[in-house]
MARRO-960634 format. One record per residue (C-alpha): z, x, y; chain. Coordinates in steps of 0.5 Angstrom, whole numbers, plus 2048, in hexadecimal, padded with zeros to 3 digits. Layout:
BEGIN
up Z, east X, north Y, mol A;
...
END
This chain:
BEGIN
up 801, east 801, north 800, mol A;
up 802, east 805, north 805, mol A;
up 7FB, east 809, north 803, mol A;
up 7F8, east 803, north 804, mol A;
up 7FB, east 803, north 80B, mol A;
up 7F9, east 80A, north 80D, mol A;
up 7F3, east 809, north 80B, mol A;
up 7F2, east 802, north 810, mol A;
up 7F5, east 807, north 816, mol A;
up 7F1, east 80C, north 815, mol A;
up 7EA, east 809, north 815, mol A;
up 7EC, east 804, north 81B, mol A;
up 7EE, east 80B, north 81E, mol A;
up 7E7, east 80D, north 81D, mol A;
up 7E4, east 807, north 81E, mol A;
up 7E7, east 807, north 826, mol A;
up 7E5, east 80F, north 827, mol A;
up 7DE, east 80E, north 823, mol A;
up 7DD, east 808, north 829, mol A;
up 7E0, east 80C, north 82E, mol A;
up 7DC, east 811, north 82D, mol A;
up 7D5, east 80D, north 82D, mol A;
up 7D7, east 809, north 833, mol A;
up 7DB, east 80D, north 837, mol A;
up 7E0, east 80B, north 83D, mol A;
up 7DE, east 805, north 841, mol A;
up 7DC, east 80A, north 848, mol A;
up 7DD, east 803, north 84C, mol A;
up 7E5, east 803, north 84E, mol A;
up 7E7, east 7FC, north 84F, mol A;
up 7E2, east 7F8, north 84D, mol A;
up 7E5, east 7F2, north 84A, mol A;
up 7EA, east 7F2, north 851, mol A;
up 7F1, east 7F2, north 84F, mol A;
up 7F3, east 7F6, north 854, mol A;
up 7F3, east 7F3, north 85A, mol A;
up 7F5, east 7F6, north 862, mol A;
up 7FB, east 7F4, north 866, mol A;
up 7F5, east 7F1, north 86A, mol A;
up 7F3, east 7ED, north 865, mol A;
up 7ED, east 7F1, north 863, mol A;
up 7EA, east 7F3, north 85D, mol A;
up 7ED, east 7FA, north 85C, mol A;
up 7E7, east 7FF, north 85C, mol A;
up 7E1, east 7FB, north 85E, mol A;
up 7DF, east 7F8, north 865, mol A;
up 7DC, east 7F2, north 867, mol A;
up 7D6, east 7F4, north 86C, mol A;
up 7D4, east 7EC, north 86F, mol A;
up 7CD, east 7EE, north 872, mol A;
up 7CD, east 7EB, north 87A, mol A;
up 7CF, east 7E4, north 87C, mol A;
up 7D1, east 7E2, north 874, mol A;
up 7D6, east 7DD, north 873, mol A;
up 7D9, east 7DF, north 86C, mol A;
up 7E0, east 7DE, north 868, mol A;
up 7E3, east 7E3, north 863, mol A;
up 7E9, east 7E1, north 85E, mol A;
up 7EB, east 7E3, north 857, mol A;
up 7EC, east 7DD, north 853, mol A;
up 7F0, east 7DE, north 84D, mol A;
up 7EE, east 7D6, north 84A, mol A;
up 7E7, east 7D9, north 849, mol A;
up 7E6, east 7E0, north 846, mol A;
up 7E3, east 7E5, north 83F, mol A;
up 7EA, east 7E8, north 83E, mol A;
up 7F0, east 7EB, north 841, mol A;
up 7F3, east 7E6, north 847, mol A;
up 7EE, east 7E5, north 84C, mol A;
up 7E6, east 7E6, north 84F, mol A;
up 7E3, east 7E6, north 855, mol A;
up 7E1, east 7E1, north 858, mol A;
up 7DB, east 7E2, north 85E, mol A;
up 7D9, east 7DB, north 861, mol A;
up 7D2, east 7DC, north 866, mol A;
up 7D3, east 7D6, north 86A, mol A;
up 7CD, east 7D7, north 870, mol A;
up 7C5, east 7D8, north 86D, mol A;
up 7C2, east 7DD, north 870, mol A;
up 7C9, east 7E1, north 86F, mol A;
up 7CC, east 7E6, north 869, mol A;
up 7D0, east 7EA, north 868, mol A;
up 7D1, east 7F2, north 864, mol A;
up 7D6, east 7F3, north 85F, mol A;
up 7D7, east 7FA, north 85E, mol A;
up 7DC, east 800, north 85B, mol A;
up 7DF, east 804, north 860, mol A;
up 7E0, east 809, north 85C, mol A;
up 7DA, east 80E, north 858, mol A;
up 7D9, east 80D, north 852, mol A;
up 7DA, east 814, north 84E, mol A;
up 7D3, east 818, north 84F, mol A;
up 7CE, east 816, north 849, mol A;
up 7CC, east 81B, north 845, mol A;
up 7C5, east 81C, north 845, mol A;
up 7BF, east 819, north 840, mol A;
up 7C5, east 816, north 83D, mol A;
up 7C5, east 80E, north 83D, mol A;
up 7CA, east 808, north 83F, mol A;
up 7CB, east 802, north 83F, mol A;
up 7CE, east 7FD, north 844, mol A;
up 7D1, east 7F5, north 840, mol A;
up 7D4, east 7F0, north 845, mol A;
up 7D7, east 7E9, north 844, mol A;
up 7D5, east 7E4, north 84A, mol A;
up 7D5, east 7DE, north 84A, mol A;
up 7D1, east 7DA, north 84F, mol A;
up 7D1, east 7D2, north 853, mol A;
up 7CB, east 7D1, north 859, mol A;
up 7C8, east 7D7, north 858, mol A;
up 7C3, east 7D7, north 85D, mol A;
up 7BD, east 7DD, north 861, mol A;
up 7C0, east 7DF, north 867, mol A;
up 7BB, east 7DC, north 86D, mol A;
up 7BA, east 7E1, north 86E, mol A;
up 7B7, east 7E4, north 868, mol A;
up 7BC, east 7E8, north 865, mol A;
up 7BD, east 7E7, north 85E, mol A;
up 7C5, east 7E7, north 85B, mol A;
up 7C4, east 7ED, north 856, mol A;
up 7C8, east 7F3, north 853, mol A;
up 7C5, east 7F8, north 854, mol A;
up 7C7, east 801, north 851, mol A;
up 7C3, east 806, north 853, mol A;
up 7C4, east 80E, north 855, mol A;
up 7C2, east 813, north 85A, mol A;
up 7C0, east 817, north 85C, mol A;
up 7BA, east 814, north 858, mol A;
up 7BA, east 80E, north 857, mol A;
up 7B8, east 809, north 851, mol A;
up 7B1, east 806, north 852, mol A;
up 7B0, east 800, north 850, mol A;
up 7B6, east 800, north 854, mol A;
up 7BC, east 7FE, north 84D, mol A;
up 7BF, east 7F7, north 84F, mol A;
up 7C1, east 7EF, north 84D, mol A;
up 7BE, east 7E9, north 850, mol A;
up 7C3, east 7E5, north 850, mol A;
up 7BE, east 7DE, north 852, mol A;
up 7B8, east 7E1, north 84B, mol A;
up 7BE, east 7E4, north 847, mol A;
up 7C3, east 7DF, north 846, mol A;
up 7C4, east 7D8, north 847, mol A;
up 7C8, east 7D4, north 84D, mol A;
up 7CD, east 7D0, north 84B, mol A;
up 7CE, east 7D3, north 843, mol A;
up 7D5, east 7D5, north 843, mol A;
up 7D6, east 7DC, north 842, mol A;
up 7CF, east 7E1, north 83F, mol A;
up 7D0, east 7E8, north 83D, mol A;
up 7CD, east 7EC, north 841, mol A;
up 7C9, east 7F4, north 83F, mol A;
up 7C5, east 7F9, north 841, mol A;
up 7C3, east 7FF, north 83F, mol A;
up 7C1, east 805, north 844, mol A;
up 7BF, east 80C, north 841, mol A;
up 7C1, east 812, north 848, mol A;
up 7BB, east 814, north 84A, mol A;
up 7BB, east 81D, north 849, mol A;
up 7C0, east 81E, north 850, mol A;
up 7C4, east 819, north 851, mol A;
up 7CA, east 81A, north 855, mol A;
up 7CC, east 814, north 855, mol A;
up 7CD, east 80C, north 854, mol A;
up 7CB, east 807, north 858, mol A;
up 7CD, east 800, north 855, mol A;
up 7CF, east 7F9, north 85B, mol A;
up 7CF, east 7F2, north 858, mol A;
up 7CA, east 7EF, north 85E, mol A;
up 7CE, east 7E7, north 85E, mol A;
up 7CA, east 7E2, north 863, mol A;
up 7CA, east 7DA, north 863, mol A;
up 7CE, east 7D8, north 85E, mol A;
up 7D5, east 7D8, north 85B, mol A;
up 7D7, east 7DF, north 856, mol A;
up 7DB, east 7E1, north 851, mol A;
up 7DC, east 7E8, north 84F, mol A;
up 7DF, east 7EB, north 84A, mol A;
up 7DF, east 7F1, north 845, mol A;
up 7DB, east 7F6, north 848, mol A;
up 7DA, east 7FD, north 844, mol A;
up 7D5, east 802, north 844, mol A;
up 7D4, east 807, north 83E, mol A;
up 7D2, east 80C, north 83C, mol A;
up 7CD, east 80A, north 836, mol A;
up 7CA, east 80F, north 82F, mol A;
END
């Protein structure tokens, strides 16, 4: 009995270690929005509104994927948009390596901005940018009003990649976001 238990524990440790080697650590800090600053903003994130954009945000403890909350952002005016982006730079990418971005998102009444801004999730590199830019169009790649959906994209870092550029553009409507991760995959 003790040998079987030890074998099960060792197998579990091996699987956990292999998962860490294959998928790497999450390069996005506070992608689950569990940490909040004293002024009630998501720690490590900034919400940047376009000029004359009316929006609000909150933390929704009743509608989430995991943890204790999700981030909820509502853009009221049809010409406005808000950009959600990490404040802190992620670790530098390894040139030529493949990365996967995964996030959970839920949207209600999401629509294009009347100024033709597309609600999207974007991942790129600097100094060289990927062509075409790696992005998820939130209108065409997900179904609005359909509940939580897991979205992902994969991209290979250019040979001179020095940093990641990641943001989420939110337009008219309400969006909940949770469990954002960016990992190196092998």
